[in-house]
C-alpha positions as CSV (number, residue, x, y, z in Angstrom):
1,M,122.8,147.5,87.0
2,K,119.7,145.4,86.6
3,N,117.3,146.5,83.8
4,Y,114.0,145.7,85.5
5,S,111.8,147.7,87.9
6,V,112.5,147.6,91.6
7,H,109.1,147.1,93.3
8,S,108.5,148.1,96.8
9,P,105.9,145.5,97.9
10,T,104.9,147.8,100.8
11,F,102.8,150.8,101.1
12,Q,103.3,153.9,103.3
13,N,101.7,157.2,104.3
14,L,102.7,159.9,106.7
15,Q,101.7,157.8,109.7
16,E,102.9,154.3,108.7
17,T,105.5,152.6,106.5
18,G,105.9,149.0,105.5
19,M,102.3,148.2,105.2
20,T,101.2,145.2,103.2
21,F,98.1,145.3,100.9
22,E,96.2,143.4,103.6
23,Q,97.0,146.1,106.1
24,V,96.0,148.8,103.5
25,F,92.6,147.0,102.9
26,E,92.1,146.8,106.7
27,R,92.7,150.5,107.0
28,I,90.2,151.2,104.3
29,I,87.5,149.0,106.0
30,T,88.2,150.8,109.3
31,F,87.9,154.2,107.6
32,M,84.5,153.2,105.9
33,Q,83.1,151.5,109.1
34,F,83.5,154.8,111.0
35,D,80.7,156.3,108.9
36,P,78.8,153.6,106.9
37,N,76.4,156.4,105.7
38,G,79.2,158.0,103.7
39,N,79.7,158.7,100.1
40,Y,82.9,156.8,99.2
41,R,85.1,157.0,96.3
42,L,88.0,154.5,96.3
43,M,90.6,155.9,93.9
44,V,93.9,154.4,92.6
45,G,96.3,156.2,90.3
46,T,99.9,156.4,89.3
47,D,102.3,159.1,88.3
48,S,106.0,159.1,87.2
49,Q,109.0,161.4,87.1
50,V,112.1,160.9,85.1
51,H,115.3,161.5,87.1
52,K,119.0,161.5,86.0
53,S,119.5,157.7,86.3
54,N,116.1,156.3,87.1
55,T,112.3,156.8,86.7
56,V,110.2,156.9,89.9
57,F,106.6,155.6,89.8
58,I,104.2,156.4,92.7
59,T,100.9,154.7,92.9
60,G,98.4,156.3,95.3
61,I,95.3,154.6,97.0
62,V,92.8,157.0,98.3
63,I,89.5,156.3,100.1
64,Q,87.5,159.5,100.3
65,N,84.3,160.0,102.2
66,E,83.2,163.1,100.3
67,G,83.1,166.2,102.3
68,K,84.2,164.3,105.4
69,G,87.9,163.2,104.9
70,V,90.3,160.7,103.4
71,W,92.6,158.0,104.2
72,A,95.5,157.5,101.7
73,C,98.8,155.7,101.0
74,I,101.3,155.2,98.3
75,R,103.6,152.6,96.8
76,K,106.9,153.4,95.1
77,V,108.4,151.6,92.1
78,I,111.7,152.6,90.7
79,V,112.9,151.7,87.1
80,P,116.7,152.0,87.1
81,R,116.8,153.9,83.9
82,K,115.6,157.1,82.3
83,M,112.2,156.2,80.5
84,T,112.1,159.1,77.9
85,H,109.4,157.5,75.7
86,L,106.1,159.1,76.8
87,H,103.8,156.1,75.7
88,E,106.0,153.6,77.5
89,R,105.9,155.7,80.7
90,I,102.2,156.3,80.6
91,S,101.5,152.6,79.8
92,L,103.7,151.5,82.8
93,E,101.8,154.0,85.0
94,L,98.5,152.4,84.0
95,S,99.9,149.0,84.4
96,L,100.9,149.7,88.0
97,T,97.4,151.2,88.7
98,E,96.0,148.0,87.1
99,E,98.1,145.9,89.4
100,I,96.8,147.5,92.5
101,V,93.2,147.6,91.2
102,S,93.4,143.9,90.6
103,L,94.2,143.4,94.3
104,F,90.7,144.7,95.0
105,T,89.1,141.2,94.0
106,E,85.4,140.9,93.7
107,E,85.3,139.5,97.2
108,R,87.1,142.5,98.6
109,K,85.0,144.9,96.7
110,N,81.9,143.2,98.0
111,E,83.2,143.5,101.5
112,L,83.5,147.3,101.0
113,I,80.1,147.5,99.4
114,S,78.6,145.5,102.3
115,I,79.7,148.3,104.7
116,V,77.4,150.9,102.8
117,L,74.8,148.5,101.5
118,P,72.4,148.7,104.6
119,H,72.6,152.6,104.3
120,L,71.9,153.0,100.5
121,Y,68.4,154.3,101.2
122,H,69.9,156.9,103.4
123,G,72.2,158.1,100.6
124,A,75.2,156.0,101.2
125,T,77.3,155.3,98.0
126,F,80.5,153.5,96.9
127,T,82.4,153.9,93.6
128,M,85.8,152.7,92.4
129,E,87.8,154.9,90.1
130,G,91.1,154.6,88.2
131,H,92.9,157.8,87.9
132,I,94.9,158.2,84.7
133,D,97.6,160.9,84.4
134,I,96.6,161.9,80.8
135,G,94.4,164.6,79.4
136,A,92.2,164.9,76.3
137,G,93.0,168.5,75.5
138,K,94.4,169.4,72.0
139,R,97.6,170.7,73.6
140,N,98.1,167.7,75.9
141,K,101.0,165.4,74.8
142,T,99.1,162.5,76.1
143,S,95.8,163.0,74.3
144,E,96.6,160.5,71.7
145,F,96.6,157.8,74.4
146,V,93.3,158.6,76.0
147,R,91.1,156.0,74.3
148,E,93.7,153.2,74.8
149,M,94.2,153.9,78.5
150,V,90.4,154.5,79.3
151,T,89.5,151.3,77.6
152,R,92.0,149.4,79.7
153,M,90.6,150.9,82.9
154,E,87.0,150.1,81.8
155,S,87.9,146.6,81.0
156,M,88.8,146.1,84.7
157,G,85.2,147.3,85.7
158,V,86.6,150.6,87.2
159,E,85.5,154.0,86.3
160,P,88.3,155.8,84.4
161,K,89.1,159.4,85.4
162,I,91.5,161.6,83.3
163,K,92.8,165.1,83.8
164,P,91.4,167.4,85.3
165,D,89.5,164.7,87.4
166,A,92.4,162.3,87.9
167,F,93.7,164.1,91.0
168,V,95.1,160.9,92.7
169,A,97.6,160.5,89.9
170,S,98.1,164.1,88.8
171,S,98.2,165.6,92.3
172,Y,98.6,163.2,95.2
173,A,101.0,160.7,93.6
174,N,102.8,163.5,91.7
175,R,103.8,165.0,95.0
176,Y,105.8,161.9,95.9
177,T,107.7,161.4,92.5
178,K,110.1,164.3,93.1
């Protein structure tokens, strides 16, 4: 057995499988062009689940037009061992999120912003968020990692969100880790 992660270079959702990142980006553009006056949040987050012989990581990409719908997809990565150390797992979750965020280059972000730009004075908005599956509460086992993980996300120019606001990681991606 190999001791490195098995990346699925493709994305999927309930309608499509085997999508490249370029195809995902095109779906996001199409979704935003449908209503350029929208209030858009582009969110990326990863969750993981330890299984008997491997650890499954799911990264979700969600474009939301607040109050008017979403388009979303996931990418699965399997590490062929049980990752029992919480910091290692949380760190890899964030690295996988950062990997996807980095695919949204300045050029690509500007392309998305240019869709809403002519409509800013009519209330259109666009933000990009990195959803981190950690919480700051005293009872939360991940609270000691909040500063480190939030700083990593901020360094990429993306607004970090933690629980309970990190629903792409803690809810959407989580659904597919089982």
